[in-house]
C-alpha positions, 0 to 999 in steps of 0.5 A: 500499500502506498504511503502519503510521502512517499508520493512525488507531485509532478512538475506540473503540480508544483508548477501550479501550486504555486502559483495559487500560494502566490495569488493567496498572497497577493489577495492578503496583499490585497485586504491588508491595504484596503484594511490600512486605508479604511484606518486611515480615511476615518482618521481622516474624517475623525480631524475632519469633524474635529475641526468642523465642530472645532470651527464652530463652537468659535463661530458660536462664541463670536456670534455669542461676543457680537448678540451680546455687545449688540445687545448691550449698547440697545441696551444704554441707548434705551437707557439713555432715550428713556431718560431724556424723554423722562428729563424732558417729560413737560415741555411740550406743554410749558411750550405751546403755553409759552407760545399760545398765538395772538388771536387778535393778530392773526384776524388782523392777518384774515382781514388783510387777506380779506382785502386783498382778494376783494381788491384784486376780484375787483381789478379782475371784473374792470378788467373784464369788462374792459375787453368787453367793451372794447371787444363791443367796440370791435363789433359795432364798428364792423357793422357800420362800416359794413353799411358804409359799404352797403350803403355806397354801393346802393348810391352806386346803383342808384347813380349808374340806373339814372345815368342814360341809354347811349343808344337813344341819346345818340337818335334822338340828338340825331332826329333833332339835327334833321328837324331843326336847324344847325346851329340849334342841333350843335347845342343841344348836342354839346348840352346831353353831352355835358349831363353824360360827363357830370353823370360819369364822374359821379359813377366814379368817383361813388365806384373809387369810394364804395372799391376803396372801401372794400378792399380795406374791409378785405385787408381788415378781415384778412389781418383779423383772420390772420391773428385768430391762426396766430392765437389758435397758433400758440394757445395750441403749442403752449396746451402740447408744452403743457401736455407733455409736462404733465406725462413727464410730472406723471412718469416721475410721479409712478416712478416715484411712488414705485422706488417707495413700493420697492424700497418699503419691500427691501425694508421688510426683507432687510428685518425679517432677515435681521430678525431671523438671524437675532433669533437663532443667535439668540438659541445658544442655550441649542447650540451644543446640542445642535452641534452634537447633531451635526458631527453626528 
């Protein structure tokens, strides 16, 4: 019967055994390195947590100191204001008694202002009456001018209607020259010509006067229209400028209101933030518990 000690392994078996031993050593080395890395990481984590806790404690102590200082300053200011208010108690009533307004002086000023207002009212009424009288006078002058022009036109038409027809006058003169003698016919013809010349001269004078009056009236009307156009243009320009100024004013007021609203909202947010900071800082008893929670 063969024993175990007498069996000699073959070269392949020895090779396999050596490879298994090297693999086992390599596996053990990897486990050792992994364990060492875990230990090092644990040490690093513990150091970081310790530093973090120390930093948080330092910050908490600084915040507590700042809070205590701010509380002391506020307490001192409030105490000073309270003492100042106690010292000034009753001064407002005393000042009001000392500075009592003079009723006689106020009444005299009121009467003087009333007189000034009444005088201004009278001046404005007088000015309005003068303006109205001037306008009425202009209207009356215009009506009278038109009446005069119409009368002159009527007179001119009347003179023109009174003139004899030139064809009838020539026929009458030729008929009388054939019936009567040469001397008589010549005399009557000269008298007819002189009548026609006088009539045409009066007609020309009336026509010239009427034409001049019409031209004058037309110039006055044109001047009035030009003045009216100038005043309307000036009023439109002033209205346009007033409109622009009003728009700018409304835009500025809206911007001012929006800025005020934004400022109020920012102040509220700042106040809420400060209140939250103060409440968080004032909660010092629960600070250690929070630090332990953070460390855990």
